[in-house]
Predicted model as a PDB file, atoms N, CA, C, CB and O in Angstrom, pLDDT in the B-factor column:
MODEL        1                                                                  
ATOM      1  N   UNK A   1      62.955  77.823  96.103  1.00 61.00           N  
ATOM      2  CA  UNK A   1      62.243  79.074  96.067  1.00 61.00           C  
ATOM      3  C   UNK A   1      61.040  79.054  97.011  1.00 61.00           C  
ATOM      4  CB  UNK A   1      61.802  79.379  94.650  1.00 61.00           C  
ATOM      5  O   UNK A   1      60.699  80.072  97.614  1.00 61.00           O  
ATOM      6  N   UNK A   2      60.404  77.895  97.133  1.00 71.00           N  
ATOM      7  CA  UNK A   2      59.214  77.809  97.970  1.00 71.00           C  
ATOM      8  C   UNK A   2      59.535  78.090  99.431  1.00 71.00           C  
ATOM      9  CB  UNK A   2      58.575  76.438  97.835  1.00 71.00           C  
ATOM     10  O   UNK A   2      58.732  78.695 100.142  1.00 71.00           O  
ATOM     11  N   UNK A   3      60.717  77.649  99.883  1.00 75.00           N  
ATOM     12  CA  UNK A   3      61.099  77.889 101.284  1.00 75.00           C  
ATOM     13  C   UNK A   3      61.243  79.381 101.552  1.00 75.00           C  
ATOM     14  CB  UNK A   3      62.419  77.161 101.623  1.00 75.00           C  
ATOM     15  O   UNK A   3      60.804  79.863 102.596  1.00 75.00           O  
ATOM     16  N   UNK A   4      61.850  80.120 100.626  1.00 70.00           N  
ATOM     17  CA  UNK A   4      62.017  81.562 100.811  1.00 70.00           C  
ATOM     18  C   UNK A   4      60.670  82.272 100.752  1.00 70.00           C  
ATOM     19  CB  UNK A   4      62.966  82.137  99.747  1.00 70.00           C  
ATOM     20  O   UNK A   4      60.442  83.226 101.497  1.00 70.00           O  
ATOM     21  N   UNK A   5      59.778  81.820  99.879  1.00 72.00           N  
ATOM     22  CA  UNK A   5      58.463  82.450  99.778  1.00 72.00           C  
ATOM     23  C   UNK A   5      57.681  82.310 101.076  1.00 72.00           C  
ATOM     24  CB  UNK A   5      57.672  81.844  98.625  1.00 72.00           C  
ATOM     25  O   UNK A   5      56.912  83.199 101.438  1.00 72.00           O  
ATOM     26  N   UNK A   6      57.873  81.205 101.771  1.00 73.00           N  
ATOM     27  CA  UNK A   6      57.179  80.993 103.046  1.00 73.00           C  
ATOM     28  C   UNK A   6      57.758  81.877 104.143  1.00 73.00           C  
ATOM     29  CB  UNK A   6      57.266  79.520 103.463  1.00 73.00           C  
ATOM     30  O   UNK A   6      57.019  82.346 105.008  1.00 73.00           O  
ATOM     31  N   UNK A   7      59.075  82.114 104.122  1.00 72.00           N  
ATOM     32  CA  UNK A   7      59.737  82.861 105.193  1.00 72.00           C  
ATOM     33  C   UNK A   7      59.647  84.369 105.006  1.00 72.00           C  
ATOM     34  CB  UNK A   7      61.184  82.454 105.282  1.00 72.00           C  
ATOM     35  O   UNK A   7      59.566  85.102 105.991  1.00 72.00           O  
ATOM     36  N   UNK A   8      59.658  84.846 103.778  1.00 73.00           N  
ATOM     37  CA  UNK A   8      59.657  86.289 103.548  1.00 73.00           C  
ATOM     38  C   UNK A   8      58.234  86.786 103.358  1.00 73.00           C  
ATOM     39  CB  UNK A   8      60.519  86.649 102.323  1.00 73.00           C  
ATOM     40  O   UNK A   8      57.427  86.123 102.707  1.00 73.00           O  
ATOM     41  N   UNK A   9      57.920  87.947 103.923  1.00 78.00           N  
ATOM     42  CA  UNK A   9      56.585  88.519 103.759  1.00 78.00           C  
ATOM     43  C   UNK A   9      56.372  89.047 102.343  1.00 78.00           C  
ATOM     44  CB  UNK A   9      56.364  89.641 104.771  1.00 78.00           C  
ATOM     45  O   UNK A   9      57.331  89.198 101.586  1.00 78.00           O  
ATOM     46  N   UNK A  10      55.134  89.323 101.986  1.00 82.00           N  
ATOM     47  CA  UNK A  10      54.800  89.770 100.637  1.00 82.00           C  
ATOM     48  C   UNK A  10      54.755  91.290 100.502  1.00 82.00           C  
ATOM     49  CB  UNK A  10      53.474  89.194 100.227  1.00 82.00           C  
ATOM     50  O   UNK A  10      54.752  91.795  99.379  1.00 82.00           O  
ATOM     51  N   UNK A  11      54.722  92.034 101.605  1.00 87.00           N  
ATOM     52  CA  UNK A  11      54.639  93.491 101.515  1.00 87.00           C  
ATOM     53  C   UNK A  11      56.036  94.105 101.603  1.00 87.00           C  
ATOM     54  CB  UNK A  11      53.729  94.056 102.634  1.00 87.00           C  
ATOM     55  O   UNK A  11      56.982  93.470 102.069  1.00 87.00           O  
ATOM     56  N   UNK A  12      56.144  95.351 101.144  1.00 90.00           N  
ATOM     57  CA  UNK A  12      57.430  96.049 101.182  1.00 90.00           C  
ATOM     58  C   UNK A  12      57.878  96.268 102.626  1.00 90.00           C  
ATOM     59  CB  UNK A  12      57.337  97.398 100.441  1.00 90.00           C  
ATOM     60  O   UNK A  12      59.050  96.081 102.955  1.00 90.00           O  
ATOM     61  N   UNK A  13      56.950  96.660 103.472  1.00 90.00           N  
ATOM     62  CA  UNK A  13      57.300  96.881 104.881  1.00 90.00           C  
ATOM     63  C   UNK A  13      57.702  95.573 105.553  1.00 90.00           C  
ATOM     64  CB  UNK A  13      56.121  97.520 105.636  1.00 90.00           C  
ATOM     65  O   UNK A  13      58.627  95.540 106.365  1.00 90.00           O  
ATOM     66  N   UNK A  14      57.012  94.515 105.213  1.00 87.00           N  
ATOM     67  CA  UNK A  14      57.334  93.204 105.786  1.00 87.00           C  
ATOM     68  C   UNK A  14      58.717  92.733 105.369  1.00 87.00           C  
ATOM     69  CB  UNK A  14      56.294  92.175 105.368  1.00 87.00           C  
ATOM     70  O   UNK A  14      59.468  92.187 106.178  1.00 87.00           O  
ATOM     71  N   UNK A  15      59.049  92.947 104.098  1.00 86.00           N  
ATOM     72  CA  UNK A  15      60.369  92.562 103.599  1.00 86.00           C  
ATOM     73  C   UNK A  15      61.448  93.389 104.283  1.00 86.00           C  
ATOM     74  CB  UNK A  15      60.449  92.735 102.068  1.00 86.00           C  
ATOM     75  O   UNK A  15      62.498  92.866 104.655  1.00 86.00           O  
ATOM     76  N   UNK A  16      61.179  94.711 104.450  1.00 90.00           N  
ATOM     77  CA  UNK A  16      62.158  95.584 105.095  1.00 90.00           C  
ATOM     78  C   UNK A  16      62.403  95.162 106.539  1.00 90.00           C  
ATOM     79  CB  UNK A  16      61.687  97.040 105.047  1.00 90.00           C  
ATOM     80  O   UNK A  16      63.550  95.124 106.984  1.00 90.00           O  
ATOM     81  N   UNK A  17      61.350  94.848 107.268  1.00 89.00           N  
ATOM     82  CA  UNK A  17      61.533  94.424 108.665  1.00 89.00           C  
ATOM     83  C   UNK A  17      62.234  93.075 108.734  1.00 89.00           C  
ATOM     84  CB  UNK A  17      60.176  94.350 109.394  1.00 89.00           C  
ATOM     85  O   UNK A  17      63.043  92.843 109.632  1.00 89.00           O  
ATOM     86  N   UNK A  18      61.929  92.179 107.788  1.00 87.00           N  
ATOM     87  CA  UNK A  18      62.603  90.880 107.744  1.00 87.00           C  
ATOM     88  C   UNK A  18      64.101  91.070 107.515  1.00 87.00           C  
ATOM     89  CB  UNK A  18      61.997  89.988 106.635  1.00 87.00           C  
ATOM     90  O   UNK A  18      64.920  90.422 108.165  1.00 87.00           O  
ATOM     91  N   UNK A  19      64.452  91.956 106.592  1.00 89.00           N  
ATOM     92  CA  UNK A  19      65.865  92.202 106.308  1.00 89.00           C  
ATOM     93  C   UNK A  19      66.560  92.841 107.502  1.00 89.00           C  
ATOM     94  CB  UNK A  19      66.015  93.094 105.073  1.00 89.00           C  
ATOM     95  O   UNK A  19      67.711  92.515 107.792  1.00 89.00           O  
ATOM     96  N   UNK A  20      65.877  93.750 108.201  1.00 91.00           N  
ATOM     97  CA  UNK A  20      66.474  94.368 109.396  1.00 91.00           C  
ATOM     98  C   UNK A  20      66.727  93.328 110.482  1.00 91.00           C  
ATOM     99  CB  UNK A  20      65.561  95.484 109.941  1.00 91.00           C  
ATOM    100  O   UNK A  20      67.784  93.329 111.113  1.00 91.00           O  
ATOM    101  N   UNK A  21      65.779  92.461 110.693  1.00 90.00           N  
ATOM    102  CA  UNK A  21      65.933  91.410 111.714  1.00 90.00           C  
ATOM    103  C   UNK A  21      67.075  90.465 111.341  1.00 90.00           C  
ATOM    104  CB  UNK A  21      64.613  90.611 111.881  1.00 90.00           C  
ATOM    105  O   UNK A  21      67.845  90.043 112.204  1.00 90.00           O  
ATOM    106  N   UNK A  22      67.179  90.139 110.071  1.00 88.00           N  
ATOM    107  CA  UNK A  22      68.247  89.251 109.613  1.00 88.00           C  
ATOM    108  C   UNK A  22      69.599  89.928 109.751  1.00 88.00           C  
ATOM    109  CB  UNK A  22      68.013  88.826 108.156  1.00 88.00           C  
ATOM    110  O   UNK A  22      70.581  89.288 110.126  1.00 88.00           O  
ATOM    111  N   UNK A  23      69.656  91.228 109.448  1.00 91.00           N  
ATOM    112  CA  UNK A  23      70.923  91.963 109.514  1.00 91.00           C  
ATOM    113  C   UNK A  23      71.417  92.092 110.949  1.00 91.00           C  
ATOM    114  CB  UNK A  23      70.764  93.352 108.891  1.00 91.00           C  
ATOM    115  O   UNK A  23      72.623  92.200 111.171  1.00 91.00           O  
ATOM    116  N   UNK A  24      70.524  92.085 111.919  1.00 92.00           N  
ATOM    117  CA  UNK A  24      70.935  92.188 113.330  1.00 92.00           C  
ATOM    118  C   UNK A  24      71.781  90.986 113.749  1.00 92.00           C  
ATOM    119  CB  UNK A  24      69.696  92.302 114.243  1.00 92.00           C  
ATOM    120  O   UNK A  24      72.635  91.104 114.627  1.00 92.00           O  
ATOM    121  N   UNK A  25      71.550  89.850 113.134  1.00 90.00           N  
ATOM    122  CA  UNK A  25      72.251  88.623 113.509  1.00 90.00           C  
ATOM    123  C   UNK A  25      73.577  88.429 112.783  1.00 90.00           C  
ATOM    124  CB  UNK A  25      71.370  87.444 113.245  1.00 90.00           C  
ATOM    125  O   UNK A  25      74.288  87.459 113.048  1.00 90.00           O  
ATOM    126  N   UNK A  26      73.921  89.337 111.869  1.00 89.00           N  
ATOM    127  CA  UNK A  26      75.143  89.193 111.074  1.00 89.00           C  
ATOM    128  C   UNK A  26      76.311  89.840 111.815  1.00 89.00           C  
ATOM    129  CB  UNK A  26      74.966  89.831 109.664  1.00 89.00           C  
ATOM    130  O   UNK A  26      76.210  90.976 112.280  1.00 89.00           O  
ATOM    131  N   UNK A  27      77.417  89.111 111.919  1.00 89.00           N  
ATOM    132  CA  UNK A  27      78.629  89.657 112.514  1.00 89.00           C  
ATOM    133  C   UNK A  27      79.462  90.279 111.391  1.00 89.00           C  
ATOM    134  CB  UNK A  27      79.439  88.550 113.286  1.00 89.00           C  
ATOM    135  O   UNK A  27      80.024  89.571 110.555  1.00 89.00           O  
ATOM    136  N   UNK A  28      79.530  91.600 111.388  1.00 85.00           N  
ATOM    137  CA  UNK A  28      80.169  92.327 110.292  1.00 85.00           C  
ATOM    138  C   UNK A  28      81.674  92.070 110.249  1.00 85.00           C  
ATOM    139  CB  UNK A  28      79.901  93.823 110.426  1.00 85.00           C  
ATOM    140  O   UNK A  28      82.277  92.159 109.179  1.00 85.00           O  
ATOM    141  N   UNK A  29      82.281  91.759 111.365  1.00 85.00           N  
ATOM    142  CA  UNK A  29      83.731  91.531 111.396  1.00 85.00           C  
ATOM    143  C   UNK A  29      84.145  90.355 110.519  1.00 85.00           C  
ATOM    144  CB  UNK A  29      84.194  91.290 112.827  1.00 85.00           C  
ATOM    145  O   UNK A  29      85.265  90.318 110.010  1.00 85.00           O  
ATOM    146  N   UNK A  30      83.246  89.401 110.343  1.00 85.00           N  
ATOM    147  CA  UNK A  30      83.563  88.248 109.493  1.00 85.00           C  
ATOM    148  C   UNK A  30      83.632  88.627 108.017  1.00 85.00           C  
ATOM    149  CB  UNK A  30      82.526  87.149 109.691  1.00 85.00           C  
ATOM    150  O   UNK A  30      84.219  87.897 107.218  1.00 85.00           O  
ATOM    151  N   UNK A  31      83.040  89.762 107.649  1.00 83.00           N  
ATOM    152  CA  UNK A  31      82.973  90.166 106.247  1.00 83.00           C  
ATOM    153  C   UNK A  31      83.759  91.446 105.992  1.00 83.00           C  
ATOM    154  CB  UNK A  31      81.524  90.356 105.825  1.00 83.00           C  
ATOM    155  O   UNK A  31      83.440  92.197 105.070  1.00 83.00           O  
ATOM    156  N   UNK A  32      84.771  91.696 106.792  1.00 81.00           N  
ATOM    157  CA  UNK A  32      85.515  92.944 106.632  1.00 81.00           C  
ATOM    158  C   UNK A  32      86.336  92.914 105.346  1.00 81.00           C  
ATOM    159  CB  UNK A  32      86.432  93.189 107.847  1.00 81.00           C  
ATOM    160  O   UNK A  32      86.767  91.858 104.884  1.00 81.00           O  
ATOM    161  N   UNK A  33      86.535  94.093 104.790  1.00 82.00           N  
ATOM    162  CA  UNK A  33      87.259  94.249 103.546  1.00 82.00           C  
ATOM    163  C   UNK A  33      88.753  94.116 103.821  1.00 82.00           C  
ATOM    164  CB  UNK A  33      86.934  95.609 102.884  1.00 82.00           C  
ATOM    165  O   UNK A  33      89.233  94.562 104.863  1.00 82.00           O  
ATOM    166  N   UNK A  34      89.483  93.512 102.904  1.00 83.00           N  
ATOM    167  CA  UNK A  34      90.922  93.382 103.098  1.00 83.00           C  
ATOM    168  C   UNK A  34      91.579  94.742 102.857  1.00 83.00           C  
ATOM    169  CB  UNK A  34      91.520  92.296 102.149  1.00 83.00           C  
ATOM    170  O   UNK A  34      91.225  95.460 101.922  1.00 83.00           O  
ATOM    171  N   UNK A  35      92.523  95.073 103.701  1.00 85.00           N  
ATOM    172  CA  UNK A  35      93.192  96.362 103.608  1.00 85.00           C  
ATOM    173  C   UNK A  35      94.280  96.290 102.556  1.00 85.00           C  
ATOM    174  CB  UNK A  35      93.779  96.781 104.970  1.00 85.00           C  
ATOM    175  O   UNK A  35      95.068  95.344 102.516  1.00 85.00           O  
ATOM    176  N   UNK A  36      94.311  97.290 101.717  1.00 88.00           N  
ATOM    177  CA  UNK A  36      95.299  97.313 100.653  1.00 88.00           C  
ATOM    178  C   UNK A  36      96.636  97.783 101.201  1.00 88.00           C  
ATOM    179  CB  UNK A  36      94.839  98.216  99.501  1.00 88.00           C  
ATOM    180  O   UNK A  36      96.689  98.664 102.060  1.00 88.00           O  
ATOM    181  N   UNK A  37      97.706  97.199 100.707  1.00 91.00           N  
ATOM    182  CA  UNK A  37      99.045  97.563 101.149  1.00 91.00           C  
ATOM    183  C   UNK A  37      99.485  98.900 100.585  1.00 91.00           C  
ATOM    184  CB  UNK A  37     100.033  96.492 100.755  1.00 91.00           C  
ATOM    185  O   UNK A  37      98.804  99.473  99.734  1.00 91.00           O  
ATOM    186  N   UNK A  38     100.605  99.393 101.047  1.00 93.00           N  
ATOM    187  CA  UNK A  38     101.078 100.681 100.555  1.00 93.00           C  
ATOM    188  C   UNK A  38     101.526 100.581  99.097  1.00 93.00           C  
ATOM    189  CB  UNK A  38     102.228 101.192 101.428  1.00 93.00           C  
ATOM    190  O   UNK A  38     101.944  99.523  98.625  1.00 93.00           O  
ATOM    191  N   UNK A  39     101.426 101.708  98.401  1.00 93.00           N  
ATOM    192  CA  UNK A  39     101.840 101.735  97.002  1.00 93.00           C  
ATOM    193  C   UNK A  39     103.351 101.713  96.906  1.00 93.00           C  
ATOM    194  CB  UNK A  39     101.277 102.971  96.288  1.00 93.00           C  
ATOM    195  O   UNK A  39     104.049 102.239  97.773  1.00 93.00           O  
ATOM    196  N   UNK A  40     103.850 101.098  95.843  1.00 93.00           N  
ATOM    197  CA  UNK A  40     105.292 101.092  95.605  1.00 93.00           C  
ATOM    198  C   UNK A  40     105.673 102.430  94.970  1.00 93.00           C  
ATOM    199  CB  UNK A  40     105.718  99.886  94.686  1.00 93.00           C  
ATOM    200  O   UNK A  40     104.908 103.001  94.193  1.00 93.00           O  
ATOM    201  N   UNK A  41     106.854 102.914  95.311  1.00 93.00           N  
ATOM    202  CA  UNK A  41     107.315 104.152  94.703  1.00 93.00           C  
ATOM    203  C   UNK A  41     107.661 103.906  93.242  1.00 93.00           C  
ATOM    204  CB  UNK A  41     108.531 104.718  95.463  1.00 93.00           C  
ATOM    205  O   UNK A  41     108.176 102.850  92.874  1.00 93.00           O  
ATOM    206  N   UNK A  42     107.363 104.914  92.413  1.00 91.00           N  
ATOM    207  CA  UNK A  42     107.702 104.800  91.006  1.00 91.00           C  
ATOM    208  C   UNK A  42     109.200 104.918  90.822  1.00 91.00           C  
ATOM    209  CB  UNK A  42     106.976 105.862  90.183  1.00 91.00           C  
ATOM    210  O   UNK A  42     109.834 105.731  91.494  1.00 91.00           O  
ATOM    211  N   UNK A  43     109.784 104.134  89.934  1.00 88.00           N  
ATOM    212  CA  UNK A  43     111.226 104.277  89.694  1.00 88.00           C  
ATOM    213  C   UNK A  43     111.496 105.635  89.045  1.00 88.00           C  
ATOM    214  CB  UNK A  43     111.764 103.118  88.790  1.00 88.00           C  
ATOM    215  O   UNK A  43     110.637 106.167  88.342  1.00 88.00           O  
ATOM    216  N   UNK A  44     112.669 106.188  89.274  1.00 86.00           N  
ATOM    217  CA  UNK A  44     112.967 107.498  88.686  1.00 86.00           C  
ATOM    218  C   UNK A  44     112.965 107.418  87.163  1.00 86.00           C  
ATOM    219  CB  UNK A  44     114.328 108.022  89.189  1.00 86.00           C  
ATOM    220  O   UNK A  44     113.367 106.406  86.588  1.00 86.00           O  
ATOM    221  N   UNK A  45     112.513 108.488  86.513  1.00 78.00           N  
ATOM    222  CA  UNK A  45     112.479 108.519  85.057  1.00 78.00           C  
ATOM    223  C   UNK A  45     113.889 108.555  84.494  1.00 78.00           C  
ATOM    224  CB  UNK A  45     111.677 109.724  84.560  1.00 78.00           C  
ATOM    225  O   UNK A  45     114.768 109.244  85.011  1.00 78.00           O  
ATOM    226  N   UNK A  46     114.079 107.808  83.438  1.00 75.00           N  
ATOM    227  CA  UNK A  46     115.377 107.820  82.783  1.00 75.00           C  
ATOM    228  C   UNK A  46     115.316 108.849  81.666  1.00 75.00           C  
ATOM    229  CB  UNK A  46     115.762 106.402  82.236  1.00 75.00           C  
ATOM    230  O   UNK A  46     114.499 108.733  80.753  1.00 75.00           O  
ATOM    231  N   UNK A  47     116.159 109.829  81.736  1.00 73.00           N  
ATOM    232  CA  UNK A  47     116.206 110.873  80.721  1.00 73.00           C  
ATOM    233  C   UNK A  47     116.989 110.367  79.518  1.00 73.00           C  
ATOM    234  CB  UNK A  47     116.840 112.169  81.285  1.00 73.00           C  
ATOM    235  O   UNK A  47     117.908 109.558  79.650  1.00 73.00           O  
ATOM    236  N   UNK A  48     116.619 110.847  78.371  1.00 68.00           N  
ATOM    237  CA  UNK A  48     117.326 110.457  77.148  1.00 68.00           C  
ATOM    238  C   UNK A  48     118.686 111.133  77.117  1.00 68.00           C  
ATOM    239  CB  UNK A  48     116.504 110.825  75.883  1.00 68.00           C  
ATOM    240  O   UNK A  48     118.781 112.360  77.150  1.00 68.00           O  
ATOM    241  N   UNK A  49     119.705 110.349  77.055  1.00 68.00           N  
ATOM    242  CA  UNK A  49     121.053 110.884  76.931  1.00 68.00           C  
ATOM    243  C   UNK A  49     121.406 110.902  75.450  1.00 68.00           C  
ATOM    244  CB  UNK A  49     122.088 110.042  77.757  1.00 68.00           C  
ATOM    245  O   UNK A  49     120.682 110.323  74.640  1.00 68.00           O  
ATOM    246  N   UNK A  50     122.463 111.529  75.097  1.00 67.00           N  
ATOM    247  CA  UNK A  50     122.850 111.623  73.688  1.00 67.00           C  
ATOM    248  C   UNK A  50     122.965 110.236  73.069  1.00 67.00           C  
ATOM    249  CB  UNK A  50     124.182 112.381  73.541  1.00 67.00           C  
ATOM    250  O   UNK A  50     123.689 109.375  73.569  1.00 67.00           O  
ATOM    251  N   UNK A  51     122.235 110.033  71.969  1.00 64.00           N  
ATOM    252  CA  UNK A  51     122.307 108.775  71.251  1.00 64.00           C  
ATOM    253  C   UNK A  51     121.345 107.710  71.740  1.00 64.00           C  
ATOM    254  CB  UNK A  51     123.672 108.255  71.328  1.00 64.00           C  
ATOM    255  O   UNK A  51     121.274 106.642  71.133  1.00 64.00           O  
ATOM    256  N   UNK A  52     120.608 107.950  72.803  1.00 72.00           N  
ATOM    257  CA  UNK A  52     119.726 106.898  73.295  1.00 72.00           C  
ATOM    258  C   UNK A  52     118.340 106.979  72.672  1.00 72.00           C  
ATOM    259  CB  UNK A  52     119.617 106.974  74.802  1.00 72.00           C  
ATOM    260  O   UNK A  52     117.566 106.025  72.764  1.00 72.00           O  
ATOM    261  N   UNK A  53     118.012 108.116  72.034  1.00 77.00           N  
ATOM    262  CA  UNK A  53     116.693 108.265  71.424  1.00 77.00           C  
ATOM    263  C   UNK A  53     116.821 108.867  70.041  1.00 77.00           C  
ATOM    264  CB  UNK A  53     115.781 109.132  72.299  1.00 77.00           C  
ATOM    265  O   UNK A  53     117.562 109.826  69.828  1.00 77.00           O  
ATOM    266  N   UNK A  54     116.086 108.287  69.101  1.00 80.00           N  
ATOM    267  CA  UNK A  54     116.068 108.815  67.744  1.00 80.00           C  
ATOM    268  C   UNK A  54     114.607 108.951  67.341  1.00 80.00           C  
ATOM    269  CB  UNK A  54     116.864 107.892  66.743  1.00 80.00           C  
ATOM    270  O   UNK A  54     113.830 108.011  67.503  1.00 80.00           O  
ATOM    271  N   UNK A  55     114.227 110.112  66.817  1.00 85.00           N  
ATOM    272  CA  UNK A  55     112.834 110.315  66.436  1.00 85.00           C  
ATOM    273  C   UNK A  55     112.507 109.501  65.191  1.00 85.00           C  
ATOM    274  CB  UNK A  55     112.547 111.810  66.194  1.00 85.00           C  
ATOM    275  O   UNK A  55     113.376 109.231  64.362  1.00 85.00           O  
ATOM    276  N   UNK A  56     111.247 109.118  65.076  1.00 89.00           N  
ATOM    277  CA  UNK A  56     110.790 108.333  63.937  1.00 89.00           C  
ATOM    278  C   UNK A  56     110.871 109.179  62.669  1.00 89.00           C  
ATOM    279  CB  UNK A  56     109.345 107.822  64.165  1.00 89.00           C  
ATOM    280  O   UNK A  56     111.192 108.669  61.596  1.00 89.00           O  
ATOM    281  N   UNK A  57     110.580 110.465  62.795  1.00 91.00           N  
ATOM    282  CA  UNK A  57     110.634 111.342  61.619  1.00 91.00           C  
ATOM    283  C   UNK A  57     112.036 111.362  61.019  1.00 91.00           C  
ATOM    284  CB  UNK A  57     110.200 112.771  61.992  1.00 91.00           C  
ATOM    285  O   UNK A  57     112.189 111.333  59.798  1.00 91.00           O  
ATOM    286  N   UNK A  58     113.053 111.410  61.866  1.00 87.00           N  
ATOM    287  CA  UNK A  58     114.429 111.418  61.365  1.00 87.00           C  
ATOM    288  C   UNK A  58     114.760 110.102  60.668  1.00 87.00           C  
ATOM    289  CB  UNK A  58     115.419 111.672  62.515  1.00 87.00           C  
ATOM    290  O   UNK A  58     115.435 110.096  59.638  1.00 87.00           O  
ATOM    291  N   UNK A  59     114.287 108.990  61.224  1.00 88.00           N  
ATOM    292  CA  UNK A  59     114.557 107.688  60.601  1.00 88.00           C  
ATOM    293  C   UNK A  59     113.887 107.588  59.235  1.00 88.00           C  
ATOM    294  CB  UNK A  59     114.072 106.544  61.510  1.00 88.00           C  
ATOM    295  O   UNK A  59     114.487 107.090  58.283  1.00 88.00           O  
ATOM    296  N   UNK A  60     112.637 108.064  59.136  1.00 90.00           N  
ATOM    297  CA  UNK A  60     111.931 108.008  57.857  1.00 90.00           C  
ATOM    298  C   UNK A  60     112.586 108.921  56.820  1.00 90.00           C  
ATOM    299  CB  UNK A  60     110.463 108.397  58.045  1.00 90.00           C  
ATOM    300  O   UNK A  60     112.682 108.565  55.645  1.00 90.00           O  
ATOM    301  N   UNK A  61     113.033 110.096  57.260  1.00 90.00           N  
ATOM    302  CA  UNK A  61     113.696 111.026  56.359  1.00 90.00           C  
ATOM    303  C   UNK A  61     115.001 110.432  55.832  1.00 90.00           C  
ATOM    304  CB  UNK A  61     113.966 112.357  57.069  1.00 90.00           C  
ATOM    305  O   UNK A  61     115.336 110.581  54.657  1.00 90.00           O  
ATOM    306  N   UNK A  62     115.721 109.764  56.712  1.00 88.00           N  
ATOM    307  CA  UNK A  62     116.999 109.134  56.332  1.00 88.00           C  
ATOM    308  C   UNK A  62     116.730 107.989  55.337  1.00 88.00           C  
ATOM    309  CB  UNK A  62     117.758 108.594  57.605  1.00 88.00           C  
ATOM    310  O   UNK A  62     117.487 107.804  54.384  1.00 88.00           O  
ATOM    311  N   UNK A  63     115.664 107.235  55.561  1.00 88.00           N  
ATOM    312  CA  UNK A  63     115.334 106.120  54.685  1.00 88.00           C  
ATOM    313  C   UNK A  63     114.985 106.625  53.279  1.00 88.00           C  
ATOM    314  CB  UNK A  63     114.164 105.305  55.270  1.00 88.00           C  
ATOM    315  O   UNK A  63     115.365 106.009  52.283  1.00 88.00           O  
ATOM    316  N   UNK A  64     114.257 107.757  53.204  1.00 87.00           N  
ATOM    317  CA  UNK A  64     113.904 108.324  51.892  1.00 87.00           C  
ATOM    318  C   UNK A  64     115.140 108.768  51.128  1.00 87.00           C  
ATOM    319  CB  UNK A  64     112.948 109.509  52.059  1.00 87.00           C  
ATOM    320  O   UNK A  64     115.207 108.617  49.908  1.00 87.00           O  
ATOM    321  N   UNK A  65     116.124 109.318  51.844  1.00 87.00           N  
ATOM    322  CA  UNK A  65     117.342 109.822  51.190  1.00 87.00           C  
ATOM    323  C   UNK A  65     118.172 108.664  50.646  1.00 87.00           C  
ATOM    324  CB  UNK A  65     118.186 110.664  52.179  1.00 87.00           C  
ATOM    325  O   UNK A  65     118.793 108.801  49.591  1.00 87.00           O  
ATOM    326  N   UNK A  66     118.197 107.529  51.340  1.00 78.00           N  
ATOM    327  CA  UNK A  66     119.024 106.411  50.878  1.00 78.00           C  
ATOM    328  C   UNK A  66     118.359 105.648  49.744  1.00 78.00           C  
ATOM    329  CB  UNK A  66     119.320 105.464  52.031  1.00 78.00           C  
ATOM    330  O   UNK A  66     119.065 105.035  48.943  1.00 78.00           O  
ATOM    331  N   UNK A  67     117.064 105.655  49.639  1.00 71.00           N  
ATOM    332  CA  UNK A  67     116.355 104.899  48.574  1.00 71.00           C  
ATOM    333  C   UNK A  67     116.243 105.651  47.297  1.00 71.00           C  
ATOM    334  CB  UNK A  67     114.983 104.522  49.019  1.00 71.00           C  
ATOM    335  O   UNK A  67     115.678 105.142  46.328  1.00 71.00           O  
TER     336      UNK A  67                                                      
ENDMDL                                                                          
END                                                                             
């Protein structure tokens, strides 16, 4: 911490100028963001065909009738 206290100024303007001078020496290309790839297409929705879906209400009603 002592090394940074010696290098950085104590005023707001001094800190701002220090940061500007430091930023001038940074090569932004080294810190570029990785590009995201294209999104995958969603698979087509599967529609319920006869017998592939049963509502919970029907199952509960059937269970009450058998018990």
